[in-house]
C-alpha positions, -999 to 999 in steps of 0.1 A, spaced: -27 -54 428 -28 -68 392 -60 -80 396 -71 -44 406 -56 -26 374 -72 -58 353 -105 -48 365 -104 -9 361 -93 -18 329 -120 -41 319 -143 -15 334 -137 8 310 -156 -14 283 -186 -10 305 -217 17 289 -218 46 310 -253 38 319 -234 10 341 -213 42 365 -230 41 390 -246 9 396 -219 -21 380 -187 -5 373 -188 13 407 -195 -25 425 -171 -42 410 -147 -15 415 -150 -11 453 -149 -49 451 -117 -51 436 -101 -23 458 -114 -39 489 -89 -69 484 -55 -59 485 -68 -32 508 -78 -59 532 -50 -77 530 -28 -48 536 -48 -37 564 -49 -73 582 -15 -76 575 -7 -51 599 -31 -61 630 -15 -73 657 -21 -110 657 -25 -139 635 -62 -144 640 -69 -110 632 -50 -112 595 -70 -145 589 -99 -126 595 -88 -97 573 -83 -126 548 -114 -135 549 -130 -106 538 -106 -98 512 -115 -133 495 -148 -123 504 -145 -96 482 -128 -111 453 -158 -136 450 -177 -109 450 -152 -96 419 -158 -128 405 -197 -126 403 -196 -89 392 -174 -98 361 -198 -131 352 -225 -107 354 -210 -84 333 -201 -117 307 -239 -126 309 -250 -90 301 -230 -90 269 -206 -61 283 -177 -82 280 -162 -111 266 -155 -146 278 -124 -136 255 -115 -102 272 -121 -113 307 -102 -149 309 -68 -137 318 -86 -117 344 -110 -150 359 -78 -170 358 -61 -142 381 -90 -142 404 -83 -183 412 -49 -178 415 -53 -150 442 -80 -172 460 -55 -198 461 -31 -179 474 -53 -164 499 -68 -198 511 -30 -208 516 -21 -178 538 -54 -178 557 -46 -217 564 -10 -210 570 -18 -185 598 -49 -199 616 -25 -231 624 0 -219 639 
């Protein structure tokens, strides 16, 4: 959820011309991360949960890619996104560990 809040704050810096392109895609991707975690948690099997964690990780990587694109296009700076990229890395590690624990059982 912290990542979602950070990305929402960053999207306020994107140009209005990107509202229905990069901005909406970025918000959709980042919101999908905790949404898929929550949905998977309520599934009946660990295997289903693990699958939703994989989907969440895919959305997380999409978020990272879109943020990288925003930096490369000059809409955001490395300094403005540093903590967000660090959070992406942290969430990625957490998802990997959790998924691995579910699959091992």
